[in-house]
C-alpha positions as CSV (number, residue, x, y, z in Angstrom):
1,X,-7.0,-24.8,-32.9
2,X,-10.1,-24.0,-35.1
3,X,-13.4,-25.1,-33.5
4,X,-15.3,-27.6,-35.6
5,X,-18.7,-26.2,-36.5
6,X,-21.7,-27.8,-34.8
7,X,-23.8,-30.2,-36.9
8,X,-26.5,-28.5,-38.8
9,X,-29.9,-30.1,-39.3
10,X,-30.3,-28.5,-42.8
11,X,-27.7,-30.2,-45.0
12,X,-26.6,-30.7,-48.6
13,X,-29.2,-33.4,-49.1
14,X,-32.0,-30.9,-48.4
15,X,-30.3,-28.4,-50.7
16,X,-30.1,-30.9,-53.5
17,X,-33.8,-31.8,-53.1
18,X,-34.7,-28.1,-53.7
19,X,-32.5,-27.8,-56.8
20,X,-34.4,-26.7,-59.9
21,X,-33.4,-25.7,-63.4
22,X,-35.2,-22.3,-63.7
23,X,-34.3,-19.8,-66.4
24,X,-33.4,-16.3,-65.2
25,X,-36.0,-13.6,-65.9
26,X,-34.4,-10.5,-67.6
27,X,-35.2,-6.9,-66.7
28,X,-36.3,-5.2,-63.5
29,X,-39.0,-6.3,-61.1
30,X,-42.4,-4.6,-61.6
31,X,-42.2,-1.1,-60.1
32,X,-38.4,-0.8,-60.4
33,X,-35.9,0.3,-63.0
34,X,-32.4,-1.0,-63.8
35,X,-29.5,1.0,-62.5
36,X,-27.6,2.8,-65.2
37,X,-24.1,4.3,-65.3
38,X,-25.1,7.7,-64.0
39,X,-26.8,6.0,-61.0
40,X,-23.7,4.0,-60.1
41,X,-21.5,7.1,-60.5
42,X,-23.7,9.1,-58.2
43,X,-23.9,6.4,-55.5
44,X,-20.1,5.8,-55.6
45,X,-19.4,9.5,-55.3
46,X,-21.7,9.8,-52.3
47,X,-20.2,6.8,-50.6
48,X,-16.6,7.7,-51.3
49,X,-17.3,11.2,-50.1
50,X,-18.5,9.8,-46.8
51,X,-15.4,7.7,-46.3
52,X,-12.8,8.8,-43.8
53,X,-9.8,10.2,-45.6
54,X,-6.8,7.9,-45.6
55,X,-8.7,5.2,-43.6
56,X,-9.1,1.6,-44.7
57,X,-12.3,0.8,-46.6
58,X,-14.3,-1.9,-44.9
59,X,-17.4,-3.8,-45.9
60,X,-19.7,-5.3,-43.2
61,X,-21.2,-8.6,-44.4
62,X,-24.1,-10.3,-42.6
63,X,-25.7,-12.6,-45.2
64,X,-24.7,-13.8,-48.6
65,X,-21.8,-11.4,-48.8
66,X,-20.1,-13.6,-46.1
67,X,-19.9,-16.6,-48.5
68,X,-20.0,-14.7,-51.8
69,X,-18.2,-11.3,-51.2
70,X,-18.6,-10.1,-54.8
71,X,-15.4,-8.1,-54.5
72,X,-11.7,-8.6,-53.7
73,X,-10.4,-8.1,-50.2
74,X,-7.1,-8.3,-48.4
75,X,-8.2,-8.9,-44.8
76,X,-11.1,-10.4,-43.0
77,X,-12.3,-9.8,-39.4
78,X,-15.4,-10.4,-37.4
79,X,-17.3,-7.6,-35.6
80,X,-20.5,-6.5,-33.9
81,X,-22.8,-3.9,-35.3
82,X,-25.0,-2.3,-32.6
83,X,-28.5,-0.9,-33.4
84,X,-29.2,-3.3,-36.3
85,X,-30.0,-7.0,-36.5
86,X,-30.0,-9.6,-39.2
87,X,-33.6,-10.4,-40.4
88,X,-35.5,-12.0,-43.2
89,X,-37.2,-8.7,-43.9
90,X,-36.5,-8.2,-47.6
91,X,-39.3,-9.7,-49.7
92,X,-41.0,-10.9,-51.6
93,X,-38.4,-12.3,-54.1
94,X,-40.2,-13.8,-57.1
95,X,-37.0,-14.3,-59.1
96,X,-33.4,-15.2,-58.3
97,X,-34.3,-17.3,-55.2
98,X,-38.1,-17.3,-55.5
99,X,-41.1,-17.5,-57.9
100,X,-44.6,-16.1,-58.2
101,X,-45.9,-19.4,-56.7
102,X,-43.3,-19.5,-53.9
103,X,-41.6,-16.1,-53.3
104,X,-38.5,-16.0,-51.2
105,X,-37.4,-13.8,-48.3
106,X,-33.9,-12.3,-48.2
107,X,-31.7,-11.1,-45.3
108,X,-31.2,-7.4,-44.6
109,X,-30.3,-5.4,-41.6
110,X,-33.3,-4.0,-39.7
111,X,-33.4,-1.5,-36.9
112,X,-32.8,-2.7,-33.3
113,X,-30.6,-5.2,-31.5
114,X,-27.2,-6.1,-32.8
115,X,-25.6,-8.3,-35.4
116,X,-22.3,-10.2,-35.5
117,X,-20.9,-10.5,-39.0
118,X,-17.8,-10.5,-41.2
119,X,-15.6,-7.5,-42.1
120,X,-13.8,-7.3,-45.4
121,X,-11.1,-4.8,-46.1
122,X,-10.9,-3.7,-49.8
123,X,-7.4,-3.3,-51.4
124,X,-6.4,0.3,-51.0
125,X,-5.2,0.5,-54.6
126,X,-8.5,-0.8,-56.0
127,X,-11.3,0.6,-53.8
128,X,-13.4,2.1,-56.6
129,X,-13.2,-0.9,-58.8
130,X,-14.3,-3.3,-56.0
131,X,-16.9,-0.9,-54.7
132,X,-18.4,-0.8,-58.2
133,X,-18.5,-4.6,-58.4
134,X,-20.2,-4.7,-55.0
135,X,-22.9,-2.1,-56.0
136,X,-23.6,-3.9,-59.2
137,X,-24.3,-7.1,-57.2
138,X,-26.4,-5.5,-54.4
139,X,-28.0,-2.6,-56.3
140,X,-29.0,-3.7,-59.8
141,X,-32.4,-2.0,-59.5
142,X,-33.7,1.3,-58.2
143,X,-35.0,2.5,-55.9
144,X,-33.0,0.2,-53.6
145,X,-34.9,-1.6,-50.9
146,X,-31.7,-1.9,-48.8
147,X,-29.4,1.0,-49.7
148,X,-25.8,1.2,-48.5
149,X,-24.8,3.2,-45.5
150,X,-21.9,3.8,-43.3
151,X,-22.0,2.2,-39.8
152,X,-19.6,1.9,-36.8
153,X,-18.6,-1.7,-36.1
154,X,-16.9,-3.1,-33.0
155,X,-14.1,-5.5,-34.0
156,X,-11.8,-7.3,-31.6
157,X,-8.9,-5.2,-32.9
158,X,-10.9,-2.0,-32.2
159,X,-13.8,0.1,-33.6
160,X,-13.9,0.8,-37.3
161,X,-16.2,2.3,-39.9
162,X,-17.7,0.1,-42.5
163,X,-20.1,0.1,-45.4
164,X,-23.2,-2.2,-45.3
165,X,-26.7,-2.5,-46.6
166,X,-29.7,-1.8,-44.4
167,X,-33.4,-2.2,-45.1
168,X,-35.4,0.9,-46.1
169,X,-38.6,0.5,-44.0
170,X,-40.5,2.7,-46.4
171,X,-39.8,0.3,-49.3
172,X,-42.7,-1.9,-50.4
173,X,-40.3,-4.8,-50.2
174,X,-40.0,-4.4,-46.4
175,X,-41.6,-7.3,-44.6
176,X,-42.3,-7.3,-40.9
177,X,-44.3,-9.2,-38.3
178,X,-43.8,-12.7,-39.7
179,X,-43.5,-15.5,-37.2
180,X,-40.6,-18.0,-37.4
181,X,-43.0,-20.5,-38.6
182,X,-44.1,-18.3,-41.5
183,X,-40.5,-17.5,-42.4
184,X,-39.6,-21.2,-42.3
185,X,-42.6,-22.0,-44.6
186,X,-41.3,-19.5,-47.2
187,X,-37.7,-20.6,-47.0
188,X,-38.5,-24.3,-47.3
189,X,-40.4,-23.7,-50.6
190,X,-38.8,-20.8,-52.5
191,X,-36.4,-21.5,-55.3
192,X,-35.5,-19.5,-58.4
193,X,-32.9,-19.1,-61.2
194,X,-30.0,-18.6,-58.7
195,X,-31.0,-21.4,-56.3
196,X,-33.2,-22.1,-53.4
197,X,-33.7,-20.2,-50.1
198,X,-32.8,-23.5,-48.4
199,X,-29.4,-23.2,-50.1
200,X,-29.1,-19.5,-49.1
201,X,-29.9,-20.3,-45.5
202,X,-27.6,-23.3,-45.4
203,X,-24.6,-21.4,-46.8
204,X,-25.2,-18.4,-44.4
205,X,-25.5,-20.5,-41.2
206,X,-22.6,-22.7,-42.2
207,X,-20.3,-19.8,-42.9
208,X,-21.3,-18.0,-39.7
209,X,-20.6,-21.1,-37.6
210,X,-17.2,-21.4,-39.3
211,X,-16.5,-17.9,-38.2
212,X,-17.5,-18.7,-34.6
213,X,-20.8,-16.8,-34.9
214,X,-23.9,-18.6,-33.6
215,X,-27.1,-16.8,-34.7
216,X,-29.8,-18.4,-32.6
217,X,-32.6,-17.2,-34.8
218,X,-31.0,-18.6,-38.0
219,X,-30.1,-21.8,-36.2
220,X,-33.7,-22.4,-35.3
221,X,-34.8,-21.6,-38.8
222,X,-32.4,-24.1,-40.4
223,X,-33.8,-26.8,-38.2
224,X,-37.4,-25.8,-39.1
225,X,-36.7,-25.6,-42.8
226,X,-35.0,-29.1,-42.8
227,X,-38.1,-30.5,-41.0
228,X,-40.4,-29.0,-43.7
229,X,-38.3,-30.3,-46.6
230,X,-38.2,-33.8,-45.0
231,X,-42.0,-33.7,-44.7
232,X,-42.4,-32.6,-48.3
233,X,-40.1,-35.4,-49.6
234,X,-40.7,-38.3,-47.2
235,X,-39.4,-41.0,-49.6
236,X,-36.1,-39.2,-50.1
237,X,-34.9,-39.5,-46.5
């Protein structure tokens, strides 16, 4: 029988309190350019060239791709990626889920440790079409702060090769050295045209728990973010 997910401190009420009607800012972020057709063709050729011939094409998801895959898939598994860990190290987001006044932090894979996540297998007859949709979602601007790369993932059914997105530590968007308190402060305030960081955190932790994946760091953060939102809106409790 499926295991009921444990009760999160951060809930839909907190997410609703952070909901704002913010118009989307068009164009690339300062210092970046929009990806064009030639860029996508180049990246796709590199990735497809690195795929194992005849093997299934898997995507390793660790953050929003778990609850919003952005592409079609025909099978889902869970697995462990060694040598990388899930971290709020992609910043500072001043649009989408943040603003100039309250920038957001996004999840990416950073060096060290390990990460449990979801594996999605793309349909064999539509790999290129779905890879393109995925890249358009995750790589709308260049240079990418978290470019795609092939990794080896340990699934219960056996090891497999998968595509995922890892932080580029040389990118100016790479953030390190923040305490959990500083991360929680940012996540509790940031909101943009695509929603709040509280919503992003809630959806990620909720879906991980439903997959039987308990991320202790994210679990502590969701409790801390809920406490901060409650403190900011005491009359709404």
